[in-house]
N, CA, C and O atoms as a MOPAC input file, in Angstrom:
PM7 MOZYME 1SCF
protein

 N    -18.62100 1    25.19600 1   -46.98300 1
 C    -20.03200 1    25.44100 1   -47.19600 1
 C    -20.73000 1    25.91100 1   -45.92500 1
 O    -21.87900 1    26.34900 1   -45.98700 1
 N    -20.08300 1    25.83200 1   -44.80700 1
 C    -20.68200 1    26.24000 1   -43.57100 1
 C    -21.01300 1    27.73300 1   -43.59700 1
 O    -21.98900 1    28.15100 1   -42.97300 1
 N    -20.23300 1    28.53600 1   -44.29800 1
 C    -20.43800 1    29.98300 1   -44.33700 1
 C    -21.37100 1    30.40500 1   -45.47000 1
 O    -21.31400 1    31.55500 1   -45.90500 1
 N    -22.21400 1    29.52200 1   -45.95000 1
 C    -23.11200 1    29.82400 1   -47.02700 1
 C    -24.03000 1    30.98700 1   -46.66400 1
 O    -24.53800 1    31.07200 1   -45.54500 1
 N    -24.23300 1    31.88100 1   -47.63300 1
 C    -25.10000 1    33.02200 1   -47.39400 1
 C    -26.38700 1    32.92500 1   -48.19900 1
 O    -27.13000 1    33.90100 1   -48.29600 1
 N    -26.65900 1    31.75800 1   -48.77900 1
 C    -27.88800 1    31.55800 1   -49.52700 1
 C    -29.08100 1    31.72700 1   -48.59600 1
 O    -29.09600 1    31.18100 1   -47.49300 1
 N    -30.08300 1    32.48400 1   -49.04200 1
 C    -31.27800 1    32.67100 1   -48.23300 1
 C    -32.13900 1    31.42600 1   -48.21300 1
 O    -32.74000 1    31.11000 1   -47.18700 1
 N    -32.21100 1    30.70600 1   -49.33400 1
 C    -33.01800 1    29.50900 1   -49.44500 1
 C    -32.10600 1    28.30300 1   -49.52700 1
 O    -31.49300 1    28.04900 1   -50.56300 1
 N    -32.01700 1    27.56300 1   -48.44100 1
 C    -31.21700 1    26.33600 1   -48.43800 1
 C    -31.92700 1    25.27600 1   -49.25900 1
 O    -33.15400 1    25.19200 1   -49.21000 1
 N    -31.20100 1    24.46700 1   -50.00900 1
 C    -31.84300 1    23.39000 1   -50.78100 1
 C    -32.37900 1    22.30400 1   -49.86700 1
 O    -32.01200 1    22.22800 1   -48.69400 1
 N    -33.24300 1    21.47000 1   -50.40700 1
 C    -33.79100 1    20.34300 1   -49.66000 1
 C    -32.93000 1    19.10600 1   -49.93900 1
 O    -32.34500 1    18.97300 1   -51.01400 1
 N    -32.86500 1    18.21600 1   -48.96700 1
 C    -32.17700 1    16.95400 1   -49.10100 1
 C    -32.87900 1    16.14300 1   -50.17900 1
 O    -34.10000 1    15.98800 1   -50.14600 1
 N    -32.11600 1    15.62800 1   -51.13300 1
 C    -32.67800 1    14.85000 1   -52.24200 1
 C    -33.34100 1    13.57300 1   -51.75600 1
 O    -34.25100 1    13.07000 1   -52.41600 1
 N    -32.91200 1    13.03200 1   -50.62000 1
 C    -33.44800 1    11.75300 1   -50.14900 1
 C    -34.62800 1    11.92800 1   -49.19600 1
 O    -35.69000 1    11.34500 1   -49.41600 1
 N    -34.45300 1    12.73200 1   -48.13100 1
 C    -35.50700 1    12.81100 1   -47.12300 1
 C    -36.37800 1    14.05800 1   -47.23000 1
 O    -37.44300 1    14.12600 1   -46.61700 1
 N    -35.92500 1    15.05300 1   -48.01100 1
 C    -36.72400 1    16.24700 1   -48.21600 1
 C    -36.57400 1    17.35100 1   -47.18400 1
 O    -37.14500 1    18.42900 1   -47.35300 1
 N    -35.81700 1    17.10900 1   -46.11800 1
 C    -35.59900 1    18.14800 1   -45.12300 1
 C    -34.70700 1    19.23200 1   -45.69900 1
 O    -33.89700 1    18.96300 1   -46.58600 1
 N    -34.84700 1    20.46200 1   -45.20200 1
 C    -33.99200 1    21.54800 1   -45.62900 1
 C    -32.56200 1    21.23500 1   -45.20300 1
 O    -32.30700 1    20.83400 1   -44.06800 1
 N    -31.65200 1    21.42500 1   -46.12600 1
 C    -30.23700 1    21.14900 1   -45.85400 1
 C    -29.64300 1    22.36600 1   -45.15700 1
 O    -29.38500 1    23.38300 1   -45.80000 1
 N    -29.43000 1    22.27200 1   -43.87000 1
 C    -28.82500 1    23.36000 1   -43.11000 1
 C    -27.30700 1    23.33700 1   -43.32800 1
 O    -26.73500 1    22.30700 1   -43.68400 1
 N    -26.68600 1    24.45900 1   -43.11600 1
 C    -25.23300 1    24.55500 1   -43.27200 1
 C    -24.56300 1    23.88900 1   -42.07100 1
 O    -24.28100 1    24.54100 1   -41.06600 1
 N    -24.30800 1    22.57000 1   -42.18900 1
 C    -23.67500 1    21.81500 1   -41.13600 1
 C    -22.48700 1    21.05600 1   -41.69400 1
 O    -22.27300 1    21.00700 1   -42.90500 1
 N    -21.73700 1    20.47800 1   -40.81000 1
 C    -20.58700 1    19.66500 1   -41.22600 1
 C    -21.01000 1    18.40600 1   -41.94200 1
 O    -20.20900 1    17.82200 1   -42.67300 1
 N    -22.25400 1    17.96300 1   -41.75800 1
 C    -22.71800 1    16.72300 1   -42.35200 1
 C    -23.29900 1    16.91600 1   -43.74200 1
 O    -23.61800 1    15.92900 1   -44.40500 1
 N    -23.44600 1    18.11800 1   -44.19600 1
 C    -24.02300 1    18.39100 1   -45.52000 1
 C    -23.15500 1    17.76900 1   -46.60100 1
 O    -21.93100 1    17.89500 1   -46.56200 1
 N    -23.77400 1    17.10000 1   -47.56300 1
 C    -23.04700 1    16.48000 1   -48.67400 1
 C    -23.66500 1    16.95700 1   -49.97700 1
 O    -24.87700 1    17.14800 1   -50.07400 1
 N    -22.80000 1    17.14900 1   -50.99500 1
 C    -23.26700 1    17.58100 1   -52.30200 1
 C    -22.62300 1    16.68000 1   -53.35000 1
 O    -21.40700 1    16.48900 1   -53.34300 1
 N    -23.42700 1    16.13200 1   -54.24400 1
 C    -22.93200 1    15.32700 1   -55.35900 1
 C    -23.12600 1    16.19500 1   -56.61600 1
 O    -24.22600 1    16.68400 1   -56.87200 1
 N    -22.07600 1    16.37700 1   -57.37600 1
 C    -22.13700 1    17.18900 1   -58.58800 1
 C    -21.96900 1    16.28900 1   -59.80500 1
 O    -21.02900 1    15.49800 1   -59.88600 1
 N    -22.89400 1    16.42200 1   -60.74700 1
 C    -22.83000 1    15.70200 1   -62.00600 1
 C    -22.96600 1    16.71100 1   -63.13600 1
 O    -23.43400 1    17.83100 1   -62.93300 1
 N    -22.55600 1    16.30600 1   -64.31100 1
 C    -22.68400 1    17.15400 1   -65.49900 1
 C    -23.71700 1    16.52900 1   -66.43000 1
 O    -23.58100 1    15.37500 1   -66.83700 1
 N    -24.74100 1    17.29300 1   -66.75900 1
 C    -25.79400 1    16.84800 1   -67.67500 1
 C    -25.92800 1    17.85900 1   -68.80400 1
 O    -26.30400 1    19.00800 1   -68.57500 1
 N    -25.62500 1    17.43800 1   -69.99200 1
 C    -25.70500 1    18.28600 1   -71.18000 1
 C    -24.93600 1    19.60400 1   -70.98200 1
 O    -25.40200 1    20.68000 1   -71.35700 1
 N    -23.75500 1    19.48100 1   -70.38400 1
 C    -22.88800 1    20.63500 1   -70.20900 1
 C    -23.23600 1    21.53900 1   -69.01900 1
 O    -22.61300 1    22.58300 1   -68.82900 1
 N    -24.22200 1    21.13800 1   -68.22800 1
 C    -24.62900 1    21.94000 1   -67.07300 1
 C    -24.31100 1    21.16800 1   -65.78300 1
 O    -24.60000 1    19.97700 1   -65.67500 1
 N    -23.72200 1    21.85400 1   -64.82500 1
 C    -23.43500 1    21.24000 1   -63.51700 1
 C    -24.73800 1    21.13600 1   -62.71100 1
 O    -25.46200 1    22.11700 1   -62.54100 1
 N    -25.00900 1    19.94100 1   -62.23100 1
 C    -26.18400 1    19.67000 1   -61.40100 1
 C    -25.68400 1    19.31600 1   -60.01100 1
 O    -24.90500 1    18.37700 1   -59.85200 1
 N    -26.12600 1    20.06100 1   -59.00200 1
 C    -25.71800 1    19.82200 1   -57.62100 1
 C    -26.87700 1    19.18900 1   -56.86900 1
 O    -27.95100 1    19.77900 1   -56.75700 1
 N    -26.65500 1    17.98200 1   -56.35200 1
 C    -27.67000 1    17.26200 1   -55.59700 1
 C    -27.25000 1    17.28100 1   -54.13200 1
 O    -26.16000 1    16.83100 1   -53.78000 1
 N    -28.12600 1    17.80700 1   -53.28600 1
 C    -27.79500 1    18.03900 1   -51.87000 1
 C    -28.36600 1    16.95700 1   -50.95200 1
 O    -29.44500 1    16.41700 1   -51.19900 1
 N    -27.62400 1    16.65600 1   -49.89800 1
 C    -28.03100 1    15.68000 1   -48.88200 1
 C    -27.71100 1    16.25700 1   -47.51000 1
 O    -26.71200 1    16.95800 1   -47.35200 1
 N    -28.55200 1    15.96900 1   -46.51200 1
 C    -28.35300 1    16.51800 1   -45.18600 1
 C    -27.35700 1    15.71500 1   -44.35300 1
 O    -26.88900 1    16.19400 1   -43.32000 1
 N    -27.02800 1    14.49900 1   -44.79000 1
 C    -26.12100 1    13.65900 1   -44.00400 1
 C    -25.54500 1    12.53300 1   -44.86700 1
 O    -26.01000 1    12.27800 1   -45.97800 1
 N    -24.53100 1    11.87300 1   -44.33000 1
 C    -23.95400 1    10.72300 1   -44.99800 1
 C    -24.98200 1     9.60900 1   -45.13600 1
 O    -24.98200 1     8.88300 1   -46.13000 1
 N    -25.86000 1     9.46900 1   -44.14300 1
 C    -26.88900 1     8.42600 1   -44.16400 1
 C    -27.83300 1     8.60300 1   -45.33200 1
 O    -28.16000 1     7.63700 1   -46.02100 1
 N    -28.28000 1     9.84000 1   -45.56400 1
 C    -29.19300 1    10.09600 1   -46.69100 1
 C    -28.47200 1     9.88500 1   -48.03300 1
 O    -29.05400 1     9.34600 1   -48.97400 1
 N    -27.21500 1    10.30900 1   -48.11200 1
 C    -26.45700 1    10.08700 1   -49.33100 1
 C    -26.31700 1     8.59900 1   -49.60600 1
 O    -26.52100 1     8.16000 1   -50.73800 1
 N    -25.97300 1     7.82100 1   -48.59500 1
 C    -25.80400 1     6.36400 1   -48.76900 1
 C    -27.11600 1     5.71300 1   -49.17600 1
 O    -27.12200 1     4.83700 1   -50.04100 1
 N    -28.23000 1     6.12200 1   -48.57200 1
 C    -29.53400 1     5.55000 1   -48.90400 1
 C    -29.92000 1     5.89200 1   -50.34400 1
 O    -30.49600 1     5.06300 1   -51.04900 1
 N    -29.60100 1     7.11000 1   -50.77800 1
 C    -29.91500 1     7.54200 1   -52.14200 1
 C    -29.10600 1     6.73500 1   -53.17200 1
 O    -29.60100 1     6.40200 1   -54.24800 1
 N    -27.85200 1     6.43100 1   -52.81400 1
 C    -26.99300 1     5.67600 1   -53.73500 1
 C    -27.44200 1     4.23400 1   -53.87300 1
 O    -27.22300 1     3.61800 1   -54.91600 1
 N    -28.06800 1     3.68100 1   -52.83800 1
 C    -28.43600 1     2.24400 1   -52.90100 1
 C    -29.71100 1     1.98300 1   -53.63200 1
 O    -30.12800 1     0.83100 1   -53.75500 1

């Protein structure tokens, strides 16, 4: 994901900061009504806080 060419980076689901293409970026994918939903996080810390 580091080589992402998306012009608009998504925001972190937990803290709201723009998710830059870094090694710490995390994405959780779920399926809702047959559609893949990608939830983005800027770090492991934000992902862990969101899960709790």
